[in-house]
LUMLUM-134094 format. One line per field, with one value per residue (C-alpha): y, z, x. Coordinates in nm, 2 decimals, padded with zeros to 4 digits. Each point is the difference from the previous one (the first is absolute). Layout:
N
c2	Y_...
c3	Z_...
c1	X_...
END
This chain:
437
c2	06.49_00.32_00.22_00.35_00.06_00.27_-00.22_-00.11_-00.36_-00.26_-00.07_00.37_00.02_-00.31_00.11_00.35_-00.14_-00.29_00.23_00.23_-00.28_-00.20_00.25_00.34_-00.01_00.35_-00.06_-00.33_00.17_00.27_-00.26_-00.19_00.31_00.21_-00.14_00.13_-00.19_-00.04_-00.17_-00.24_-00.09_-00.07_-00.23_-00.18_-00.04_-00.13_-00.26_-00.12_-00.02_-00.20_-00.24_-00.12_-00.14_00.18_00.28_00.36_00.36_00.26_00.34_00.33_00.21_00.34_-00.08_00.00_-00.25_-00.36_-00.23_-00.37_-00.17_-00.37_-00.03_00.17_-00.07_-00.01_00.11_-00.07_00.12_00.28_00.11_00.38_00.10_00.36_00.06_00.28_00.04_00.16_00.29_00.16_-00.26_-00.37_-00.09_00.10_00.10_-00.09_00.36_00.08_-00.25_00.13_00.37_00.19_00.10_00.36_00.08_00.30_-00.07_-00.35_-00.05_-00.31_-00.13_-00.09_-00.37_-00.02_-00.07_00.23_00.04_-00.16_-00.32_-00.05_00.17_00.30_00.32_00.33_00.20_00.27_00.25_-00.08_00.01_00.32_00.22_00.19_00.08_00.13_00.23_00.20_00.06_-00.32_-00.17_00.26_-00.04_-00.38_00.01_-00.17_-00.15_-00.30_-00.17_-00.11_-00.37_-00.12_-00.10_-00.37_-00.19_-00.28_-00.26_00.18_00.01_-00.37_-00.07_00.16_-00.32_-00.21_00.20_00.03_-00.38_-00.12_-00.23_-00.21_-00.33_00.10_00.32_00.06_00.33_00.04_00.30_-00.10_00.19_-00.04_00.09_-00.17_00.11_00.13_-00.13_00.07_-00.25_00.09_00.13_00.22_-00.23_00.01_-00.29_00.01_-00.24_-00.11_-00.12_00.11_-00.11_00.30_-00.23_-00.14_00.34_00.04_00.13_00.37_00.03_-00.16_00.22_00.31_-00.11_-00.08_00.35_00.17_-00.19_00.08_00.37_00.02_-00.20_00.15_-00.35_-00.03_-00.07_-00.35_-00.11_-00.21_00.04_-00.33_-00.05_-00.36_-00.09_00.34_00.00_00.20_-00.19_00.06_-00.08_-00.28_00.20_00.20_00.36_-00.04_-00.26_-00.15_-00.17_-00.23_-00.10_-00.07_-00.20_-00.22_-00.02_-00.12_-00.24_-00.15_-00.02_-00.24_-00.26_-00.29_00.14_-00.05_00.35_00.00_00.33_00.07_00.26_00.27_-00.10_00.03_00.36_00.09_-00.13_00.22_00.30_-00.08_-00.03_00.32_00.18_-00.10_00.07_00.35_00.06_-00.09_00.19_00.31_-00.04_00.29_-00.13_-00.02_-00.36_-00.01_-00.38_-00.30_-00.07_00.35_-00.03_-00.31_00.23_00.11_-00.35_-00.29_-00.34_-00.36_-00.03_00.31_-00.12_-00.35_00.17_00.22_-00.29_-00.20_00.29_00.08_-00.36_-00.01_00.32_-00.14_-00.31_00.09_-00.02_-00.22_-00.26_00.00_-00.07_-00.27_-00.17_-00.02_-00.12_-00.28_-00.10_00.00_-00.21_-00.25_-00.03_-00.08_00.32_00.00_00.09_00.29_00.16_-00.03_00.11_00.30_00.11_-00.01_00.23_00.25_00.02_00.30_00.20_-00.06_00.11_00.33_00.07_-00.04_00.27_00.26_00.18_00.20_-00.32_-00.24_-00.30_00.12_00.02_-00.34_-00.13_00.18_-00.18_-00.34_00.07_00.10_-00.33_-00.18_00.17_-00.04_-00.37_-00.06_-00.05_-00.29_-00.23_-00.27_-00.11_-00.24_00.05_00.34_-00.11_-00.02_00.31_00.21_-00.14_00.10_00.34_00.07_-00.10_00.24_00.28_-00.06_00.03_00.36_00.09_00.23_00.23_-00.07_-00.36_-00.12_00.17_-00.24_-00.37_-00.26_-00.05_00.38_00.00_-00.31_00.20_00.27_-00.26_-00.15_00.33_00.04_-00.35_00.07_00.35_00.15_00.36_00.15_-00.14_00.14_00.34_00.00_00.22_-00.03_-00.23_00.17_-00.14_-00.24_-00.14_-00.36_-00.31_-00.21_-00.28_-00.31_-00.30
c3	-03.48_00.17_-00.31_00.06_-00.15_-00.22_-00.16_-00.36_-00.04_-00.05_-00.36_-00.09_00.16_-00.19_-00.33_00.02_00.08_-00.24_-00.29_00.05_00.05_-00.29_-00.27_00.09_00.05_00.14_00.23_00.12_00.10_00.18_00.19_00.10_00.11_00.14_00.35_00.25_00.19_00.31_-00.20_-00.17_00.33_00.16_-00.30_00.08_00.36_-00.09_-00.24_00.25_00.27_-00.24_-00.07_00.37_-00.04_00.32_00.05_-00.01_-00.07_-00.16_00.11_-00.16_00.31_-00.10_-00.37_00.06_00.29_-00.04_00.28_-00.04_00.24_00.07_-00.03_-00.17_00.28_00.34_-00.05_00.28_-00.18_-00.24_-00.19_-00.08_-00.30_-00.05_-00.36_-00.12_-00.34_00.03_-00.24_00.02_00.08_-00.04_00.37_00.33_00.30_00.34_00.11_-00.29_00.14_00.36_-00.08_00.05_-00.33_-00.10_-00.12_00.21_-00.09_00.15_00.33_00.22_00.02_00.33_-00.09_-00.13_00.35_00.29_00.30_00.25_-00.21_00.04_-00.31_00.18_-00.21_00.09_00.25_-00.11_00.20_-00.21_-00.34_00.07_00.19_-00.30_-00.12_00.34_00.04_-00.31_-00.06_-00.20_00.06_00.22_00.27_00.01_00.00_00.30_00.11_-00.22_-00.12_-00.36_-00.06_-00.19_-00.36_-00.08_-00.22_-00.24_00.26_00.28_-00.20_-00.07_00.37_00.09_-00.14_00.25_00.29_-00.14_-00.06_00.30_00.10_-00.31_00.03_-00.27_-00.19_-00.24_-00.13_-00.34_-00.17_-00.36_-00.29_-00.34_00.13_00.23_00.35_00.12_00.36_00.24_00.25_00.35_-00.14_-00.26_-00.30_-00.26_-00.18_-00.29_00.08_-00.15_00.32_00.36_00.32_00.23_00.31_-00.15_-00.02_00.20_00.35_-00.05_-00.32_00.15_00.31_-00.21_-00.20_00.31_00.15_-00.32_00.00_00.37_-00.06_-00.31_00.15_00.35_00.15_00.38_00.18_00.11_-00.35_-00.18_-00.38_-00.17_-00.32_-00.04_-00.33_-00.14_-00.32_-00.30_-00.32_-00.38_-00.17_-00.25_-00.21_-00.27_-00.05_-00.38_-00.19_00.32_-00.18_-00.17_00.33_00.16_-00.30_00.05_00.37_-00.08_-00.26_00.26_00.25_-00.23_00.01_00.21_00.05_-00.15_-00.15_-00.37_-00.19_-00.36_-00.06_-00.09_00.29_00.24_-00.12_00.01_00.35_00.12_-00.16_00.15_00.35_-00.04_-00.11_00.31_00.23_-00.16_00.03_00.36_00.09_-00.13_00.24_00.24_00.22_00.37_00.12_00.33_00.04_-00.14_-00.25_-00.15_00.00_-00.22_-00.26_-00.06_-00.02_-00.24_00.16_-00.09_-00.12_-00.22_-00.16_-00.07_-00.17_-00.21_-00.11_-00.11_-00.19_-00.18_-00.11_-00.13_-00.19_-00.21_-00.11_-00.35_-00.03_-00.31_00.21_00.25_-00.27_-00.15_00.34_-00.02_-00.36_00.10_00.27_-00.24_-00.24_00.27_00.08_-00.36_-00.10_-00.37_-00.24_-00.17_00.35_00.07_-00.34_00.02_00.33_-00.13_-00.28_00.23_00.27_-00.14_-00.09_00.35_00.17_-00.19_00.02_00.37_00.06_-00.21_00.27_-00.26_-00.17_00.10_00.10_00.35_00.08_-00.14_00.22_00.30_-00.05_-00.03_00.31_00.19_-00.09_00.11_00.34_00.05_-00.07_00.23_-00.29_-00.12_00.24_-00.01_-00.34_00.00_-00.37_-00.16_-00.31_00.19_00.20_-00.31_-00.16_00.30_00.03_-00.37_00.05_00.29_-00.20_-00.29_00.24_00.07_-00.35_-00.02_-00.30_-00.19_00.11_-00.36_-00.11_00.19_-00.08_00.26_-00.04_00.05_00.32_00.12_-00.03_00.22_00.25_00.00_00.10_00.28_00.14_00.00_00.14_-00.29_00.04_-00.27_00.20_00.34_-00.05_-00.22_-00.03_00.26_-00.09_00.04_00.30_-00.09_-00.30_00.12_-00.18_00.12_00.23_-00.18_00.07
c1	-15.90_00.11_-00.06_-00.15_-00.34_00.15_00.26_-00.06_-00.10_00.27_-00.10_00.02_00.35_00.11_-00.15_00.16_00.34_-00.01_-00.12_00.29_00.25_-00.12_-00.07_00.15_00.38_00.01_-00.30_00.15_00.32_-00.19_-00.20_00.31_00.20_-00.28_00.03_00.26_00.26_-00.22_-00.27_00.23_00.17_-00.35_-00.08_00.33_-00.10_-00.34_00.15_00.25_-00.26_-00.23_00.28_00.00_-00.35_-00.10_-00.25_00.12_-00.10_00.23_-00.12_00.10_-00.04_00.15_00.06_00.38_-00.01_-00.09_-00.13_00.00_-00.24_00.01_-00.38_-00.28_-00.24_00.19_00.36_00.25_00.31_00.08_00.31_00.02_00.20_00.09_00.11_00.23_00.17_00.34_-00.03_00.35_00.26_00.09_-00.03_-00.13_00.22_-00.13_-00.01_-00.24_-00.25_00.01_00.03_-00.33_-00.17_00.04_-00.36_-00.12_-00.36_00.01_-00.18_-00.01_-00.35_-00.15_-00.02_00.36_00.14_00.04_00.22_-00.24_00.00_-00.37_-00.12_-00.15_-00.06_00.16_-00.20_-00.23_00.21_00.30_-00.18_-00.19_00.24_00.13_-00.36_-00.11_00.30_-00.09_00.37_00.08_00.33_00.15_-00.26_00.05_00.38_00.14_-00.33_-00.04_00.32_-00.01_00.01_00.31_-00.05_00.02_00.24_-00.09_00.09_-00.18_-00.32_00.03_00.07_-00.33_-00.17_00.19_-00.14_-00.36_-00.02_00.19_-00.29_00.04_00.18_00.24_00.09_00.29_00.13_00.17_00.14_00.02_00.16_00.15_00.34_00.25_00.10_00.34_00.03_00.29_00.14_00.11_00.34_-00.17_00.09_-00.27_-00.16_-00.25_-00.29_-00.32_-00.15_00.06_-00.17_00.02_00.03_00.32_00.18_00.32_-00.08_00.12_-00.20_-00.31_00.02_00.02_-00.30_-00.20_00.08_-00.12_-00.32_-00.06_00.05_-00.22_-00.28_00.04_-00.01_-00.05_00.33_-00.12_-00.10_00.26_00.06_-00.07_00.20_-00.08_-00.17_00.10_00.19_00.13_-00.05_00.05_-00.33_00.01_-00.24_00.18_-00.10_00.00_-00.20_-00.13_-00.28_00.25_00.16_-00.33_-00.12_00.31_-00.08_-00.35_00.12_00.25_-00.28_-00.19_00.28_-00.11_-00.35_-00.34_00.01_00.07_-00.03_00.10_00.27_-00.26_-00.22_00.30_00.08_-00.37_-00.04_00.29_-00.16_-00.34_00.14_00.20_-00.32_-00.19_00.29_00.02_-00.37_-00.01_00.32_-00.18_-00.29_00.00_-00.28_00.08_-00.02_-00.19_00.04_00.18_-00.27_00.03_00.38_-00.03_-00.15_00.36_00.12_00.04_-00.05_00.06_-00.36_00.05_00.32_-00.14_-00.30_00.23_00.22_-00.30_-00.16_00.33_00.03_-00.35_00.04_00.29_-00.19_-00.14_-00.37_00.03_00.19_-00.28_-00.25_00.22_00.00_-00.38_00.00_00.24_-00.24_-00.30_00.21_00.08_-00.37_-00.08_-00.16_-00.10_00.29_-00.20_-00.03_00.37_00.10_-00.24_00.13_00.36_-00.11_-00.18_00.26_00.19_-00.31_-00.15_00.32_00.01_-00.38_-00.02_00.26_-00.19_-00.20_-00.19_-00.14_-00.28_00.22_00.10_-00.37_-00.07_00.29_-00.16_-00.33_00.18_00.21_-00.31_-00.17_00.32_-00.01_-00.37_00.02_00.29_00.24_-00.22_00.19_-00.26_00.13_00.30_00.07_00.09_-00.20_-00.32_00.06_00.06_-00.31_-00.22_00.17_-00.07_-00.36_-00.04_00.16_-00.24_-00.30_00.11_-00.09_00.30_-00.08_00.32_00.05_-00.07_00.32_00.22_00.06_00.00_00.38_00.06_-00.21_00.18_00.33_-00.15_-00.12_00.35_00.15_-00.25_00.06_00.38_-00.04_00.19_00.09_-00.24_-00.29_00.10_-00.15_-00.31_-00.31_-00.28_-00.28_-00.35_-00.19_-00.27_00.19_-00.04_-00.11_-00.29_00.09_00.14_-00.21
END
């Protein structure tokens, strides 16, 4: 996984989300609506990339921009998506997208594309002239021309230049609003998808001129509008979790993936949680491996889907699976009947972190791990008997309080990796049974 060391563990993320969603109506709504448009769109990109069956990485580079790489190890292609909600109108006009932004505080970073086209930083003479003069802006006036501010599309085009060595790069400006696009005669059309290379010649030429001016492109460098599009995001601004749960449900058709309804919703929330956590990382990535720290990959998503599915299977159902197995093997009726009586109490007790049962379960789980899950036993009946014998050798102070049938219920949880047994107290070192002959 690419998770940062500071991220909470997966089970904690799942438990927190599921607890809100399952038992606290207000908390559930907060969990579902607490992520922004950019996060939800990134989740959509990850699900659709996952559906292809191929490797990928969805990277949150600058929190608002999403990059979809065609590999999590050696990418040869990337699709950059710049996301903008339209706050004040129902649609975008083309001149809105190519007009330089107004923010006076905005500066063009050295690595955001420069006139030379080779990524060189401004000279020290340029950056320090005002400071040396001692007269502020007046002293530098006329010496160093200000760089023009960049528009939305110019900032996106910077990626085309920076990654020109890749075999394939695609640029998309995505929004929740449609685009009003003129043709060569000035007649407007309202569109949900526009390939800029397909614009009428006069409109395309005007766009190329603006990009050249804002990016200060060399005269000999052509403006490449291929694979450059304006698109309306399929991800809705409101109740995005519902749409994405439907996307994930549809993804399961004809595949081996089969999640319950609650697991589908939980999986969407878990993915959004990790996308949001990694989008908030301010650490500068010095190499590709560090950049993956802001990504979710195919391996990550598969892990989240499996974990969400496991979370929604009730612990009692997992114990019942083991009881059915013991019944099939001919275990004594009193044992089976006793386990059925103890199931409910064991499920409640193991979740009480202030009681003794989690520590009992921790000792049992430690034995299970130390004995390689007792995999030398072909029958569950024999395995449980040997496991119980090893536990009794530990001389656990309160072991006499628990019947065999009760302990078998705890063992069943452990063998099925039930959620209450995923995070248990630490077992003191040296608490090991003598070797079984």
